[in-house]
C-alpha positions as CSV (number, residue, x, y, z in Angstrom):
1,M,0.0,0.1,-0.2
2,A,2.9,2.4,1.0
3,C,4.4,2.1,-2.5
4,C,1.3,3.5,-4.4
5,L,0.8,6.6,-2.1
6,P,2.5,9.8,-1.8
7,S,4.2,10.3,1.6
8,G,1.5,12.8,2.7
9,A,-1.2,10.3,1.9
10,Y,0.6,7.4,3.3
11,K,0.9,9.4,6.7
12,L,-2.9,9.9,6.5
13,F,-3.5,6.3,5.7
14,R,-1.3,5.2,8.9
15,M,-3.2,7.8,11.1
16,Y,-6.6,6.4,10.0
17,K,-5.6,2.8,10.3
18,I,-4.7,3.4,13.9
19,Y,-7.7,6.0,14.6
20,D,-10.4,5.0,12.3
21,D,-13.0,5.8,15.0
22,P,-12.8,9.4,16.3
23,Q,-15.0,8.2,19.2
24,R,-12.1,6.2,20.4
25,M,-10.1,9.4,20.7
26,F,-12.8,11.0,22.9
27,T,-13.0,7.9,25.1
28,E,-9.2,8.0,25.6
29,V,-9.4,11.8,26.5
30,L,-12.0,11.1,29.1
31,Y,-9.8,8.4,30.6
32,W,-6.8,11.0,30.7
33,K,-9.0,13.5,32.6
34,E,-10.0,10.9,35.1
35,E,-6.4,9.9,35.6
36,F,-5.2,13.5,36.0
37,K,-7.7,13.9,39.0
38,I,-6.9,10.6,40.6
39,L,-3.2,11.5,40.3
40,S,-3.8,15.0,42.0
41,Y,-5.2,13.0,45.0
42,E,-2.4,10.6,44.9
43,F,0.2,13.4,44.8
44,K,-1.2,14.8,48.0
45,I,-1.2,11.4,49.7
46,Y,2.4,10.8,48.6
47,T,3.6,14.3,49.9
48,A,2.1,13.6,53.3
49,L,3.7,10.1,53.5
50,L,7.1,11.6,52.5
51,A,6.8,14.3,55.1
52,N,5.9,11.7,57.7
53,Q,8.7,9.5,56.6
54,M,11.3,12.3,56.7
55,A,10.3,13.2,60.3
56,E,10.5,9.5,61.5
57,R,13.7,8.4,59.7
58,S,17.1,8.6,61.5
59,K,20.2,10.1,59.7
60,S,21.4,6.6,59.4
61,Q,18.5,5.7,57.0
62,Y,19.4,8.4,54.7
63,V,17.0,9.1,51.8
64,N,17.2,12.2,49.5
65,F,13.9,13.3,50.6
66,D,14.4,16.9,48.9
67,Q,15.0,15.2,45.7
68,L,11.7,13.0,46.0
69,F,9.7,16.2,47.1
70,E,11.2,18.0,44.0
71,R,10.3,15.3,41.5
72,L,6.8,14.9,43.0
73,E,6.3,18.8,42.6
74,D,7.5,19.0,39.2
75,L,5.1,16.0,38.3
76,M,2.2,17.8,40.1
77,K,2.8,21.0,37.9
78,T,2.8,18.8,34.8
79,N,-0.3,17.2,36.0
80,E,-2.0,20.4,36.2
81,N,-0.7,21.8,32.9
82,L,-1.5,18.7,31.0
83,S,-4.9,18.5,32.5
84,S,-5.6,22.0,31.4
85,L,-4.1,21.3,27.9
86,V,-6.2,18.2,27.5
87,T,-9.4,20.0,28.5
88,I,-8.7,22.8,26.0
89,S,-7.8,20.5,23.4
90,D,-10.9,18.3,23.8
91,N,-13.1,21.3,23.4
92,K,-11.3,22.2,20.2
93,W,-11.4,18.5,18.9
94,E,-15.2,18.6,19.0
95,G,-14.7,20.2,15.5
96,I,-13.8,16.8,14.1
97,R,-17.2,15.7,14.1
98,E,-18.0,18.5,11.5
99,C,-15.2,17.4,9.2
100,D,-16.2,16.4,5.7
101,D,-12.8,15.4,4.4
102,L,-9.6,13.6,5.4
103,Q,-7.5,16.9,5.6
104,C,-9.7,18.3,8.1
105,E,-9.8,15.2,10.2
106,A,-5.8,14.8,9.7
107,H,-5.4,18.2,11.5
108,F,-7.2,17.2,14.5
109,L,-5.5,13.6,14.7
110,E,-2.0,15.1,14.3
111,E,-2.6,17.4,17.3
112,Y,-4.2,14.4,19.2
113,I,-1.3,12.0,18.4
114,E,1.2,14.7,19.6
115,L,-0.6,15.3,22.8
116,K,-1.1,11.5,23.5
117,Q,2.7,11.1,23.2
118,K,3.1,13.7,25.8
119,V,0.5,12.2,28.2
120,E,1.9,8.8,27.9
121,S,5.5,10.0,28.4
122,Y,4.1,11.8,31.5
123,L,2.3,8.8,32.8
124,A,5.4,6.7,32.4
125,D,7.3,9.3,34.6
126,V,4.7,9.1,37.3
127,Q,4.9,5.3,37.4
128,S,8.7,5.4,37.7
129,L,8.4,7.9,40.6
130,K,5.6,5.9,42.2
131,K,8.0,2.7,42.2
132,I,10.8,4.7,43.7
133,M,8.5,6.3,46.3
134,I,6.9,2.9,47.3
135,G,10.3,1.4,47.6
136,E,11.3,4.2,50.0
137,L,8.2,4.3,51.9
138,C,7.4,0.8,52.4
139,P,9.1,-1.1,55.3
140,K,11.8,-3.4,54.0
141,G,12.2,-6.9,55.3
């Protein structure tokens, strides 16, 4: 199929092969919004747990709490920013329902795919920090 299509058309073909149903895009956006809400609560819990552990641990059980707090704060800010961006984009993407041609839909899908990559990267960073924090916060033994 790729040999017969110009490069721009092939790119559109690949996008539609992956995102042939715009409703899937909206379903995923709803999932992101819920995930951001849950994460905002989780971050508050982790902050409280870190503060508690920092107060309880002796110097002999050294953990770089400042670094963990800093990473947590960065992820909290990113969570707020991405949540706002997803909400703004979701409202704008409603326009895909009015599209009559592939070029119009491609415009929305390209923005969606770009944001999806950012969200997935962010969620991977969150999972990485969660693993580190759980390792530090849970008693060993």
